[in-house]
C-alpha positions, 0 to 999 in steps of 0.5 A: 661278472668276475670280481678280484680282491683289493690285494690282487688288484694291488699285485696287478699294479706292482707287476705293471710297475715292474714291467714299465721299469724293465722297459726303461719307461719308469724309474720306480725309485726316483720318478713321481708317477701315478698308475690307474687300474680301471675296472667295469662300472667306472671303478678304479684303483689308483696308485700315486708314488712321489715325494711328500712334504718332508722329502720322503717317498710315499706310496698311496692308493685310492679306491674310486667308485666313479672314475672317468678316463678321458682320451689322450690328447694326441701330439700335446704335452703340458707346458709345466714340465721342462723337457717334456 
């Protein structure tokens, strides 16, 4: 099975973030967002970008050994987001 380095995985996430920004789906300087990069054996790298308790922008990465991604609930949004 192919293996990639942590740095290569982070680079894939940055490339995907840039793609979303170019498509107008994401404002990477203002939006709070998470991106999950799933791998085989339920492994994942998760990036979370948002405002911390001090109001500063923060980027954090989580390496997950056991990550499970559910199917999207179609035609449904959470009621906690205004204008969603």
